[in-house]
Backbone as CSV, one residue per row, in Angstrom:
resi,resn,N_x,N_y,N_z,CA_x,CA_y,CA_z,C_x,C_y,C_z
1,MET,-28.341,-0.199,15.256,-27.257,-0.611,16.355,-26.120,-0.292,15.559
2,THR,-25.600,-0.154,15.958,-23.895,0.325,15.615,-22.673,-0.965,16.009
3,ASP,-22.402,-0.630,14.366,-21.250,-1.689,14.419,-20.295,-1.364,14.898
4,VAL,-18.977,-2.328,15.357,-18.204,-1.913,15.747,-16.884,-3.444,15.252
5,LEU,-16.107,-2.395,14.158,-14.590,-3.113,14.046,-13.657,-3.374,15.260
6,LEU,-13.644,-4.576,15.867,-12.876,-5.214,16.850,-11.619,-5.763,16.042
7,THR,-10.369,-5.456,16.556,-8.752,-5.530,15.788,-8.235,-6.070,17.254
8,ILE,-7.388,-7.199,17.550,-6.790,-7.592,18.539,-5.523,-7.317,17.785
9,HIS,-4.104,-7.152,18.543,-3.519,-7.359,17.845,-2.126,-8.473,18.909
10,CYS,-1.824,-9.494,18.626,-1.585,-11.003,19.606,-0.235,-11.513,20.010
11,ALA,0.826,-11.876,20.708,1.715,-13.245,20.319,1.048,-13.959,19.137
12,ALA,1.883,-13.910,18.381,1.778,-15.099,16.966,0.715,-17.019,18.021
13,GLY,1.949,-16.992,18.703,1.691,-18.397,20.071,0.418,-17.776,20.729
14,ASP,-0.158,-17.072,20.624,-1.835,-17.339,21.316,-2.570,-17.013,20.908
15,THR,-2.353,-16.930,19.261,-4.044,-17.087,18.270,-4.790,-17.737,18.830
16,GLU,-5.073,-18.896,18.033,-5.519,-19.824,18.406,-6.662,-20.053,19.501
17,GLY,-5.522,-19.801,20.440,-6.031,-19.838,21.731,-7.453,-18.920,21.960
18,LEU,-7.052,-17.723,21.236,-8.245,-16.243,21.906,-9.296,-16.430,20.251
19,ILE,-9.129,-16.571,19.692,-9.704,-17.195,18.144,-11.152,-18.378,18.893
20,GLU,-10.528,-19.742,19.816,-11.750,-19.840,20.505,-12.505,-19.457,21.472
21,ALA,-11.519,-18.283,22.197,-12.945,-18.172,23.429,-13.181,-16.952,22.522
22,ILE,-13.068,-16.193,21.446,-14.104,-14.922,21.200,-15.553,-16.263,20.051
23,ARG,-15.068,-16.876,19.870,-16.068,-17.616,19.537,-17.087,-18.015,20.110
24,THR,-16.863,-18.469,21.101,-17.241,-18.643,22.365,-18.820,-17.167,22.786
25,THR,-18.448,-16.684,22.244,-19.540,-14.830,22.199,-20.068,-14.277,21.699
26,SER,-19.210,-14.735,19.840,-19.368,-14.076,19.177,-19.630,-14.877,17.497
27,ARG,-21.061,-14.605,16.798,-20.413,-15.923,15.489,-20.044,-14.777,14.486
28,ALA,-19.584,-13.937,14.472,-19.042,-12.855,13.506,-18.148,-13.599,13.398
29,PRO,-17.792,-13.711,11.485,-16.610,-14.397,10.828,-15.848,-13.356,11.643
30,LEU,-13.796,-14.455,11.574,-13.094,-13.876,12.440,-12.279,-13.341,10.729
31,HIS,-11.223,-12.356,11.004,-9.978,-12.840,9.691,-8.474,-12.185,10.744
32,VAL,-8.028,-12.961,10.809,-7.146,-13.306,10.931,-5.710,-13.256,9.946
33,ARG,-4.803,-11.880,10.045,-3.603,-12.035,9.718,-1.931,-11.577,10.657
34,ALA,-1.036,-12.521,9.839,-0.069,-12.529,10.565,0.871,-11.881,9.877
35,GLU,1.793,-10.853,11.107,1.855,-9.597,11.642,3.770,-9.648,12.132
36,ALA,4.527,-8.718,11.414,6.084,-8.204,12.011,5.518,-7.120,11.817
37,VAL,5.716,-6.605,13.184,6.116,-4.779,13.987,7.195,-4.953,14.552
38,HIS,7.176,-4.103,13.817,8.534,-3.294,14.202,9.007,-2.211,14.643
39,GLY,9.632,-1.976,15.809,10.269,-0.870,16.138,10.373,-0.785,18.107
40,ARG,10.741,-0.145,18.922,10.710,-0.375,19.948,10.225,-0.255,21.374
41,ASP,9.015,-0.587,21.193,7.488,-1.156,22.628,8.100,-2.358,22.667
42,PHE,9.107,-2.846,23.719,9.365,-3.788,23.700,8.749,-4.251,25.008
43,GLY,7.642,-3.870,25.668,6.851,-4.116,26.747,6.204,-5.594,26.213
44,ASP,6.563,-5.601,25.689,5.341,-7.291,24.992,6.424,-8.214,24.345
45,ALA,7.454,-8.318,24.018,8.637,-8.219,23.665,9.118,-9.823,24.179
46,LYS,9.172,-10.915,23.666,10.080,-11.183,24.058,11.850,-11.365,23.912
47,THR,12.686,-12.203,24.911,14.349,-11.146,24.284,14.646,-11.801,23.259
48,SER,13.877,-13.035,22.183,14.700,-12.787,20.672,14.217,-11.312,20.400
49,GLU,12.824,-11.271,20.370,12.445,-10.253,19.635,12.738,-8.752,19.767
50,GLN,13.180,-8.527,21.129,14.335,-7.367,21.630,15.417,-7.643,20.951
51,VAL,16.067,-8.215,20.711,17.917,-8.025,19.726,17.220,-8.200,18.346
52,THR,16.086,-8.813,17.845,15.961,-8.316,16.414,15.246,-7.042,15.827
53,ALA,14.665,-6.404,16.756,13.059,-5.242,17.494,12.162,-6.012,16.238
54,THR,11.665,-6.855,16.629,10.802,-7.537,15.291,9.902,-8.580,16.255
55,LEU,8.813,-8.056,16.623,7.571,-8.959,16.675,6.760,-9.094,16.055
56,LYS,6.497,-10.873,16.358,5.997,-11.597,15.982,4.190,-11.344,16.168
57,ARG,3.466,-11.389,15.318,2.667,-10.913,15.967,1.350,-12.101,14.756
58,SER,-0.156,-11.674,15.864,-1.354,-11.683,14.403,-2.532,-10.396,15.330
59,ALA,-3.001,-10.460,14.039,-3.925,-9.677,14.264,-5.439,-10.373,13.915
60,ILE,-6.043,-10.081,15.327,-7.842,-10.713,15.122,-8.492,-9.804,14.881
61,GLU,-9.592,-9.663,14.083,-10.478,-8.868,13.476,-11.848,-9.140,13.443
62,LEU,-13.060,-8.494,13.866,-13.764,-8.875,13.261,-15.451,-7.920,13.770
63,VAL,-16.374,-7.892,12.752,-17.053,-7.026,12.930,-18.338,-7.452,14.450
64,GLU,-18.864,-6.909,14.794,-20.060,-7.149,15.743,-20.330,-5.668,16.410
65,ARG,-21.454,-6.117,16.560,-22.203,-4.614,17.630,-21.479,-4.270,19.012
66,ALA,-21.928,-3.041,19.147,-21.471,-2.675,20.156,-22.186,-3.835,21.017
67,THR,-23.068,-3.284,21.674,-23.289,-3.904,22.808,-22.434,-5.225,23.115
68,ALA,-22.097,-5.969,21.891,-21.015,-7.764,22.107,-20.175,-7.521,22.540
69,MET,-19.106,-6.102,22.497,-18.165,-6.059,23.208,-17.498,-5.985,24.354
70,ASP,-17.713,-6.132,25.072,-17.061,-6.255,26.249,-17.808,-7.940,27.122
71,ALA,-18.002,-8.518,26.119,-19.002,-9.726,26.346,-17.694,-10.142,25.608
72,ILE,-17.330,-10.066,24.547,-15.863,-10.673,23.777,-14.539,-10.222,24.613
73,LEU,-14.590,-9.086,25.070,-13.225,-8.414,25.416,-13.087,-9.168,27.104
74,GLN,-13.954,-9.501,27.594,-14.323,-10.572,28.978,-13.424,-12.116,28.245
75,ALA,-14.755,-12.692,27.461,-13.751,-13.412,27.576,-12.356,-14.284,26.733
76,VAL,-12.391,-12.638,25.605,-10.258,-13.543,25.122,-9.312,-12.366,26.820
77,GLY,-10.032,-11.885,27.617,-9.296,-11.511,28.656,-8.886,-13.133,29.483
78,ALA,-9.656,-13.255,29.582,-9.981,-15.258,30.581,-9.102,-16.098,30.256
79,ALA,-8.780,-15.912,28.683,-8.145,-17.120,28.148,-6.785,-16.834,28.313
80,LYS,-6.808,-18.242,28.519,-4.922,-18.839,28.429,-4.358,-17.983,27.209
81,ARG,-3.387,-17.196,27.583,-2.677,-16.734,26.795,-1.000,-16.763,27.082
82,ARG,-0.100,-16.196,26.451,1.513,-16.162,27.310,1.478,-15.097,27.707
83,SER,1.185,-14.104,26.532,1.333,-12.890,26.414,0.494,-11.627,26.614
84,PRO,0.622,-10.344,26.802,-0.092,-9.338,26.624,-0.720,-8.971,25.256
85,LEU,-1.890,-8.279,25.212,-2.743,-8.081,23.829,-3.238,-7.123,24.065
86,ARG,-2.932,-6.071,22.791,-3.228,-4.920,23.200,-5.166,-4.972,21.768
87,TRP,-5.663,-4.101,22.121,-7.099,-3.628,21.314,-7.623,-2.881,20.765
88,TYR,-8.205,-2.611,19.842,-9.373,-1.251,19.647,-10.475,-1.386,19.409
89,GLN,-11.120,-0.235,19.464,-12.303,-0.956,18.317,-12.680,0.616,17.491
90,THR,-12.976,0.213,16.447,-13.267,1.401,15.565,-14.646,1.181,14.723
91,PRO,-15.621,2.320,15.021,-16.833,2.612,14.315,-16.981,1.939,13.055
92,VAL,-18.025,1.002,12.678,-18.071,1.201,11.019,-19.338,2.195,10.313
93,MET,-18.688,3.027,10.247,-19.870,4.027,9.450,-20.540,3.282,8.250
94,ALA,-20.339,2.112,7.263,-20.570,1.812,6.626,-20.645,0.249,6.151
95,ARG,-21.387,-0.865,5.292,-20.707,-1.823,5.299,-21.697,-2.205,4.227
96,GLY,-21.316,-3.618,4.028,-21.962,-3.798,2.811,-21.082,-5.226,2.141
97,ARG,-22.173,-6.106,1.216,-21.273,-7.094,0.401,-21.550,-6.550,-1.633
98,ILE,-20.882,-7.141,-2.351,-20.770,-6.708,-3.616,-21.065,-8.102,-4.395
99,GLU,-21.815,-8.023,-5.080,-21.586,-9.678,-5.802,-21.304,-9.540,-7.198
């Protein structure tokens, strides 16, 4: 089976709700990090973020089977949130654990 790295970029305030939604469909470990996004794409920005040109976001990442992606994205899309989110999938060529 093909594994995929799913990365979801969302507003910081929406993170917990999205984590709960993902957990309903996947048992994969979720990695979450806070991010500051600097740029000029204000389509997702609040007024205060537009003034500073800095968006406070979270990145949620998980590795899961490619066949599970539709269910995960459907759960994320149905989750209660205040802001739009962006996502992308990256094929995992190899992975492992070193002890």
